[in-house]
N, C-alpha and C positions, 0 to 999 in steps of 0.2 A: 916449555912442557916439565910439570911440577917435578918436583924429586920421588924417587918413590918412597924413601923414608917419609915423607910429608905424607903421602897421600896414605899410607898406611898409619901413622898416626893421629889422621884427622878421622879417619874408617874407625879405626879405635876406640876414638874420644863419642862421634855416634853413636857405635854401637853398642858405648858404655852406660850413655843418657836415656837410650834407650832400654838397656836393662835394668836401669835406674827408675825411672821418671813414665816411662812407656812400657812396660813389662807386657800387656797384653799386646803390642803387635813383635818387642825380641824373639819371643818365642813362634813365630815365624819365622824369623831368616833362616836357618835352618833348612828352612824348605823352598828359601828361592829360588828357581831355576838361574838366577845369575852366576849362582856359589856351585852347581854343577857344572860341570867342566865336562864339554862332548867326547873332548880328545881323553883317549889316555894318558898323554900329557901334555896336559893345553901350555901354553905359555904365557907368563905370568908380568906382564911390564907396564909401564907409566899408564897408556891407554886404556887398558882394563880395568888398570886398578879406579883413572879414574870415575869412569862404566859407571864400577861398584859402588860408588861413593853419589857420585850423582843422584845414582838408583839408593841409596838411601835416606839422602837429601829428600828425595822427592816422595816418598813410601811415609816418614814420618809431618813434611807439609801436608800430603793428603789426609793420614790420621789426627793432626792436630784443626785442618778445615774440618773435616766432615763433625767432630767433639766439639770443634771451638772449644779448644786449649790453646788460650797465651801459655 
């Protein structure tokens, strides 16, 4: 399993990329249900962060595919 620090760095980089190159999808990140914890005190671990990172990658990939962006 990847370290939490590495995952957080990757999440930061991909969200920065979205913010600067794809602002049309960046604005929707705060509405993503993955970022809204269901429990009052959710446990954040490497598995949760990895799932979130993968969802960001999929979002970006899907956006590029549907808008034919290289």
